C-alpha positions as CSV (number, residue, x, y, z in Angstrom):
1,X,21.2,-15.4,3.3
2,X,23.9,-15.5,5.9
3,X,22.9,-16.0,9.5
4,X,22.4,-12.9,11.6
5,X,22.8,-12.3,15.2
6,X,19.6,-11.4,17.0
7,X,15.9,-11.5,16.7
8,X,13.3,-8.8,17.8
9,X,9.7,-9.5,18.7
10,X,7.0,-7.3,17.4
11,X,5.1,-7.6,20.6
12,X,8.1,-6.2,22.6
13,X,8.3,-3.0,20.4
14,X,6.6,0.3,21.2
15,X,3.9,0.9,18.8
16,X,2.3,4.0,17.4
17,X,-1.4,4.4,16.5
18,X,-2.0,2.6,13.2
19,X,0.3,-0.3,13.8
20,X,3.7,1.3,13.2
21,X,6.7,0.9,15.5
22,X,7.5,3.7,17.9
23,X,10.2,6.2,17.6
24,X,12.6,4.0,19.5
25,X,12.6,1.6,16.5
26,X,15.5,2.2,14.1
27,X,13.8,2.5,10.8
28,X,17.1,2.6,8.9
29,X,18.0,-1.0,9.6
30,X,19.5,-2.9,6.6
31,X,16.9,-5.5,6.6
32,X,13.6,-6.4,8.3
33,X,11.4,-9.6,8.2
34,X,8.0,-10.1,9.7
35,X,6.3,-13.5,10.3
36,X,2.8,-14.1,11.5
37,X,0.9,-17.4,11.7
38,X,-2.7,-18.0,12.7
39,X,-4.6,-21.1,13.7
40,X,-8.2,-20.8,12.8
41,X,-9.9,-24.3,12.7
42,X,-8.1,-25.7,15.8
43,X,-6.3,-23.8,18.6
44,X,-2.7,-24.9,19.5
45,X,-2.5,-27.3,22.4
46,X,0.2,-27.0,25.1
47,X,2.5,-29.4,23.3
48,X,2.4,-27.3,20.2
49,X,3.0,-24.1,22.0
50,X,6.0,-25.6,23.7
51,X,7.3,-26.9,20.4
52,X,7.0,-23.4,18.9
53,X,8.7,-21.9,22.0
54,X,11.6,-24.2,21.5
55,X,12.0,-22.7,18.1
56,X,11.8,-19.1,19.2
57,X,12.3,-17.9,22.7
58,X,11.2,-14.3,22.0
59,X,8.2,-14.8,19.7
60,X,4.7,-13.9,20.8
61,X,2.9,-17.2,21.0
62,X,-0.8,-17.7,21.9
63,X,-3.3,-20.5,21.4
64,X,-4.0,-19.2,18.0
65,X,-0.9,-17.4,16.7
66,X,2.8,-17.1,16.4
67,X,4.2,-13.6,15.7
68,X,7.8,-12.5,15.3
69,X,10.0,-10.0,13.5
70,X,13.7,-10.2,12.8
71,X,16.3,-7.5,12.1
72,X,19.5,-9.6,12.2
73,X,18.3,-13.2,12.3
74,X,15.9,-15.7,10.5
75,X,13.0,-17.9,11.6
76,X,14.6,-21.1,12.9
77,X,12.1,-23.3,11.2
78,X,10.4,-23.9,7.9
79,X,7.1,-22.0,7.4
80,X,5.8,-24.9,5.2
81,X,6.2,-27.3,8.1
82,X,4.5,-24.8,10.4
83,X,1.6,-24.8,8.1
84,X,1.4,-28.5,7.7
85,X,1.5,-29.1,11.4
86,X,-0.2,-26.2,13.2
87,X,-1.5,-23.2,11.2
88,X,-4.1,-22.2,8.7
89,X,-2.7,-18.9,7.6
90,X,0.8,-17.4,7.3
91,X,1.9,-13.9,6.2
92,X,5.5,-12.9,5.6
93,X,6.8,-9.4,4.8
94,X,10.3,-7.9,4.3
95,X,11.5,-4.4,3.8
96,X,13.1,-5.4,0.5
97,X,9.8,-6.2,-1.1
98,X,9.1,-9.9,-0.5
99,X,5.5,-10.8,0.3
100,X,4.1,-14.2,1.1
101,X,0.7,-15.5,2.1
102,X,-0.1,-19.2,2.8
103,X,-3.4,-20.9,3.4
104,X,-4.3,-24.3,4.6
105,X,-7.6,-25.5,3.3
106,X,-9.6,-28.8,3.7
107,X,-9.4,-30.8,0.5
108,X,-13.1,-31.6,0.7
109,X,-13.9,-27.9,0.4
110,X,-11.5,-26.9,-2.3
111,X,-11.0,-28.9,-5.4
112,X,-7.5,-28.4,-6.8
113,X,-8.7,-28.8,-10.3
114,X,-11.0,-25.8,-9.8
115,X,-8.1,-23.4,-9.2
116,X,-5.5,-24.8,-11.6
117,X,-6.9,-22.8,-14.6
118,X,-6.1,-19.6,-12.6
119,X,-2.6,-20.5,-11.9
120,X,-1.1,-22.1,-15.1
121,X,1.1,-19.2,-16.0
122,X,2.2,-18.3,-12.5
123,X,5.5,-19.7,-11.1
124,X,5.3,-17.9,-7.7
125,X,2.2,-19.8,-6.4
126,X,2.7,-23.4,-5.2
127,X,-0.1,-25.7,-4.2
128,X,0.4,-29.0,-2.5
129,X,-1.4,-31.6,-0.4
130,X,-0.7,-32.4,3.2
131,X,-2.8,-35.0,4.8
132,X,-6.4,-33.9,4.2
133,X,-5.5,-30.4,3.5
134,X,-4.5,-28.3,0.4
135,X,-1.8,-25.7,1.1
136,X,-1.6,-22.7,-1.2
137,X,1.6,-20.8,-1.0
138,X,1.7,-17.3,-2.7
139,X,5.2,-16.0,-2.6
140,X,6.1,-12.9,-4.6
141,X,9.4,-11.0,-4.7
142,X,10.1,-7.5,-5.6
143,X,6.8,-6.0,-4.6
144,X,7.4,-2.2,-4.6
145,X,7.2,-1.1,-0.9
146,X,5.2,1.9,0.0
147,X,7.0,5.1,1.1
148,X,5.8,4.8,4.6
149,X,7.2,2.3,7.2
150,X,5.4,-1.0,7.2
151,X,6.2,-3.3,10.1
152,X,3.7,-6.0,8.8
153,X,1.3,-6.0,11.6
154,X,-2.3,-5.7,10.7
155,X,-2.1,-7.2,7.2
156,X,-3.1,-10.7,8.2
157,X,-6.1,-9.6,10.1
158,X,-7.3,-7.8,6.9
159,X,-6.5,-10.8,4.7
160,X,-7.8,-13.6,7.0
161,X,-11.4,-13.4,5.7
162,X,-10.2,-14.5,2.3
163,X,-9.8,-18.1,3.6
164,X,-13.4,-18.3,4.6
165,X,-14.4,-16.8,1.2
166,X,-12.5,-19.5,-0.7
167,X,-14.0,-22.3,1.4
168,X,-17.4,-20.7,0.6
169,X,-16.7,-21.1,-3.1
170,X,-15.5,-17.5,-3.8
171,X,-12.5,-17.9,-6.1
172,X,-11.9,-14.4,-6.9
173,X,-8.6,-14.4,-4.9
174,X,-7.3,-16.8,-7.6
175,X,-8.7,-14.5,-10.3
176,X,-6.5,-11.7,-8.9
177,X,-3.5,-14.0,-9.1
178,X,-4.4,-14.7,-12.8
179,X,-4.7,-10.9,-13.2
180,X,-1.0,-10.6,-12.3
181,X,-0.1,-12.9,-15.1
182,X,-2.1,-10.6,-17.4
183,X,-0.2,-7.6,-16.2
184,X,3.1,-9.3,-16.6
185,X,2.2,-10.2,-20.3
186,X,2.3,-14.0,-19.6
187,X,-1.1,-14.4,-21.0
188,X,-1.9,-13.8,-24.6
189,X,-4.6,-11.3,-25.7
190,X,-7.2,-13.9,-26.9
191,X,-7.2,-15.9,-23.6
192,X,-10.6,-15.5,-21.8
193,X,-10.8,-14.6,-18.1
194,X,-11.5,-17.5,-15.8
195,X,-14.5,-15.8,-14.2
196,X,-16.9,-13.3,-15.4
197,X,-15.0,-10.4,-13.8
198,X,-14.3,-9.6,-10.1
199,X,-17.4,-7.6,-9.4
200,X,-17.4,-5.3,-6.3
201,X,-14.4,-6.2,-4.3
202,X,-14.5,-6.9,-0.6
203,X,-12.1,-5.2,1.8
204,X,-10.1,-8.4,2.0
205,X,-9.6,-8.7,-1.8
206,X,-8.6,-5.0,-2.0
207,X,-6.1,-5.6,0.8
208,X,-4.8,-8.7,-1.2
209,X,-4.3,-6.7,-4.4
210,X,-2.5,-4.0,-2.4
211,X,-0.3,-6.4,-0.4
212,X,1.0,-8.1,-3.6
213,X,1.2,-4.9,-5.6
214,X,-1.3,-6.0,-8.3
215,X,-1.8,-3.3,-11.0
216,X,-4.6,-1.1,-9.6
217,X,-5.9,-0.1,-13.2
218,X,-6.2,-3.8,-14.2
219,X,-8.0,-4.6,-10.9
220,X,-10.5,-1.7,-11.6
221,X,-11.0,-2.9,-15.1
222,X,-11.7,-6.5,-13.9
223,X,-14.0,-5.2,-11.2
224,X,-16.3,-3.4,-13.8
225,X,-17.9,-6.8,-14.6
226,X,-19.0,-9.7,-12.3
227,X,-21.7,-10.4,-9.8
228,X,-21.7,-9.2,-6.3
229,X,-21.1,-12.4,-4.1
230,X,-22.9,-10.7,-1.1
231,X,-25.9,-9.6,-3.2
232,X,-28.3,-12.4,-2.1
233,X,-31.2,-10.8,-0.4
234,X,-32.3,-11.9,3.1
235,X,-35.6,-13.1,1.6
236,X,-33.8,-15.3,-1.0
237,X,-31.5,-16.6,1.8
238,X,-34.4,-17.6,3.9
239,X,-36.1,-19.4,1.0
240,X,-32.9,-21.3,0.2
241,X,-32.4,-22.4,3.8
242,X,-36.1,-23.4,4.0
243,X,-35.5,-25.7,1.0
244,X,-33.0,-27.8,2.9
245,X,-34.5,-31.0,4.1
246,X,-35.1,-31.5,7.8
247,X,-32.6,-34.4,8.0
248,X,-29.9,-32.3,6.5
249,X,-30.7,-29.4,8.9
250,X,-30.3,-31.7,11.9
251,X,-27.0,-33.1,10.5
252,X,-25.7,-29.6,10.0
253,X,-26.7,-28.5,13.6
254,X,-25.1,-31.7,15.1
255,X,-21.9,-30.7,13.3
256,X,-22.1,-27.2,14.7
257,X,-22.6,-28.6,18.2
258,X,-19.5,-30.9,17.6
259,X,-17.4,-27.8,16.7
260,X,-17.0,-28.3,13.0
261,X,-15.7,-25.0,11.8
262,X,-16.7,-25.4,8.2
263,X,-20.5,-25.8,8.3
264,X,-21.0,-22.1,7.5
265,X,-18.6,-22.3,4.5
266,X,-20.5,-25.3,3.1
267,X,-23.8,-23.7,3.5
268,X,-22.6,-20.5,1.8
269,X,-21.1,-22.6,-1.1
270,X,-24.4,-24.4,-1.5
271,X,-26.5,-21.2,-1.3
272,X,-24.3,-19.3,-3.7
273,X,-24.7,-22.0,-6.3
274,X,-28.5,-22.1,-5.8
275,X,-28.7,-18.3,-6.1
276,X,-26.2,-17.6,-8.8
277,X,-27.6,-15.7,-11.8
278,X,-26.6,-16.0,-15.4
279,X,-22.9,-15.0,-15.8
280,X,-21.9,-11.9,-17.6
281,X,-20.0,-12.2,-20.9
282,X,-16.3,-13.0,-20.2
283,X,-13.7,-10.8,-21.6
284,X,-10.3,-11.6,-23.0
285,X,-6.9,-10.7,-21.5
286,X,-6.4,-8.2,-24.4
287,X,-9.8,-6.4,-23.6
288,X,-8.8,-6.2,-20.0
289,X,-5.4,-4.7,-20.8
290,X,-6.9,-2.2,-23.2
291,X,-9.6,-1.1,-20.6
292,X,-6.8,-0.8,-18.0
293,X,-4.9,1.5,-20.3
294,X,-8.0,3.7,-20.7
295,X,-8.4,3.9,-16.9
296,X,-4.8,4.8,-16.6
297,X,-5.1,7.6,-19.2
298,X,-8.2,9.0,-17.5
299,X,-6.5,8.8,-14.1
300,X,-3.3,10.4,-15.3
301,X,-5.3,13.3,-17.1
302,X,-7.2,13.9,-13.8
303,X,-3.9,13.9,-11.9
304,X,-2.4,16.4,-14.4
305,X,-5.4,18.6,-14.1
306,X,-5.2,18.5,-10.4
307,X,-1.5,19.4,-10.4
308,X,-2.2,22.2,-12.9
309,X,-5.0,23.5,-10.7
310,X,-2.7,23.4,-7.6
311,X,0.1,25.1,-9.4
312,X,-2.3,27.9,-10.6
313,X,-3.6,28.3,-7.0
314,X,-0.1,28.5,-5.6
315,X,0.9,31.0,-8.3
316,X,-2.1,33.2,-7.5
317,X,-1.3,33.1,-3.8
318,X,2.4,34.0,-4.5
319,X,1.4,36.9,-6.7
320,X,-1.1,38.2,-4.0
321,X,1.8,37.9,-1.4
322,X,4.2,39.7,-3.7
323,X,1.8,42.6,-4.3
324,X,1.2,42.9,-0.6
325,X,4.9,42.9,0.1
326,X,5.6,45.6,-2.6
327,X,2.8,47.7,-1.2
328,X,4.2,47.5,2.3
329,X,7.7,48.5,0.9
330,X,6.2,51.5,-0.9
331,X,4.7,52.7,2.3
332,X,7.9,52.4,4.2
333,X,9.8,54.7,1.9
334,X,13.5,55.4,2.6
335,X,13.6,53.3,5.7
336,X,13.9,50.2,3.5
337,X,17.3,51.4,2.2
338,X,18.4,51.9,5.8
339,X,17.3,48.4,6.6
340,X,19.3,47.0,3.7
341,X,22.5,48.8,5.0
342,X,21.8,47.4,8.5
343,X,21.5,43.8,7.1
344,X,24.7,44.2,5.1
345,X,26.6,45.4,8.2
346,X,25.6,42.1,10.0
347,X,28.3,40.6,7.7
348,X,26.8,37.1,7.8
349,X,24.9,34.9,5.3
350,X,21.4,35.6,6.7
351,X,22.0,39.4,6.5
352,X,23.2,39.2,3.0
353,X,20.2,37.1,1.9
354,X,17.8,39.5,3.6
355,X,19.4,42.5,1.9
356,X,19.3,40.8,-1.5
357,X,15.6,39.9,-1.1
358,X,14.8,43.5,-0.2
359,X,16.7,44.7,-3.2
360,X,14.9,42.3,-5.5
361,X,11.5,43.6,-4.2
362,X,12.6,47.2,-4.6
363,X,13.7,46.6,-8.2
364,X,10.2,45.1,-8.9
365,X,8.7,48.2,-7.3
366,X,10.9,50.5,-9.3
367,X,9.9,48.7,-12.6
368,X,6.3,49.0,-11.6
369,X,6.5,52.7,-11.0
370,X,9.0,53.6,-13.8
371,X,11.9,54.5,-11.4
372,X,14.5,52.1,-12.8
373,X,17.1,54.8,-13.1
374,X,17.0,55.8,-9.4
375,X,17.1,52.2,-8.4
376,X,20.1,51.3,-10.6
377,X,21.9,54.4,-9.2
378,X,21.3,53.3,-5.6
379,X,22.2,49.7,-6.3
380,X,25.5,50.8,-8.0
381,X,26.4,52.8,-4.9
382,X,25.8,49.8,-2.7
383,X,28.0,47.6,-4.9
384,X,30.8,50.2,-4.8
385,X,30.7,50.7,-1.0
386,X,30.7,47.0,-0.3
387,X,32.7,45.6,-3.2
388,X,35.2,43.9,-0.7
389,X,32.3,41.8,0.7
390,X,32.7,38.9,-1.6
391,X,29.7,36.8,-0.4
392,X,27.4,39.8,-0.7
393,X,28.5,40.6,-4.2
394,X,28.1,36.9,-5.2
395,X,24.5,37.1,-4.0
396,X,23.9,40.3,-5.9
397,X,25.5,38.8,-9.0
398,X,23.0,35.9,-8.6
399,X,20.1,38.3,-9.1
400,X,19.3,39.2,-12.6
401,X,19.5,43.0,-11.9
402,X,22.7,42.6,-9.7
403,X,25.5,42.6,-12.3
404,X,27.1,45.9,-13.1
405,X,27.5,47.0,-16.7
């Protein structure tokens, strides 16, 4: 992409409720890029913030974040290096449909071999090691943008819980990635799903599916099976915690005091394994695709029924309005014909349109009452008197009763 001339900071824009940019923002710019980085496990020290400031003079930089948007320029740095050096999460969004989410995860809490089966057929996810961390880079082009303007703000806040979920042993994020390969026909029908379904989705998982444009019908099909990862009762949780040895409890508490941010994730991982029930039968990619088509058929039929019902309602309202309008015309009598002449004498488009509308209603009233002959005589008289008014005659010719024999 050729270099562009200027950068614009999201923090400096006027925002409307809901996260959108204010009316002063030009929503018709040719291109727009949004970058957001978050440091979760360790805040940025002063040296890190100064290094980031040297990269961008206008970005919003805090001890835990870097946020910037560009309309005519690019980020003067490599997001991969940002992640390796400073940050745990990164989100990138453009108005031409590119979406990106990166996570930095401690190697000891995420075994790469555990996620490889989910990603074998996906070429838009990259995973690599950096020191003691594993970095997952999900980068998808041509995600269909929504009709409404999306400046990118708010997405990362909704997706951030996914990192803690992964560290706690919840790999359903990677199941959703596998599901994209199912939707793209990259996986054969006999292949078995890598987990026993998605189960009830968290808000973060739903946001992830929406952010990357994952087939909603496939997601719904996958979510019909699978355990609820949050289903462990408080009683079971207490019993599981009580089963931990006193020595381990003290070690865990010491780590909390020392500021280890991953103690909770390790505990959740251990407790989820202890409390896991027997898995539901796993389905094949073909079965998921078939079920998604069934869901799509049901949804489309329901949509068609709603549209038909709405059209019927509108038709009924239009007929009621027409009847009321004709009844009012009937009560007015000959004054309607005088109004038609007055509108014609205005000699402008709105007057001709109003005259033609009144004539259309009068014809309908004449048909209703069996007075077509009288109406045709009056209409012929109007056409004869105003035959030099070409625009008026064109409007009358556009009505099915308007053409002379």
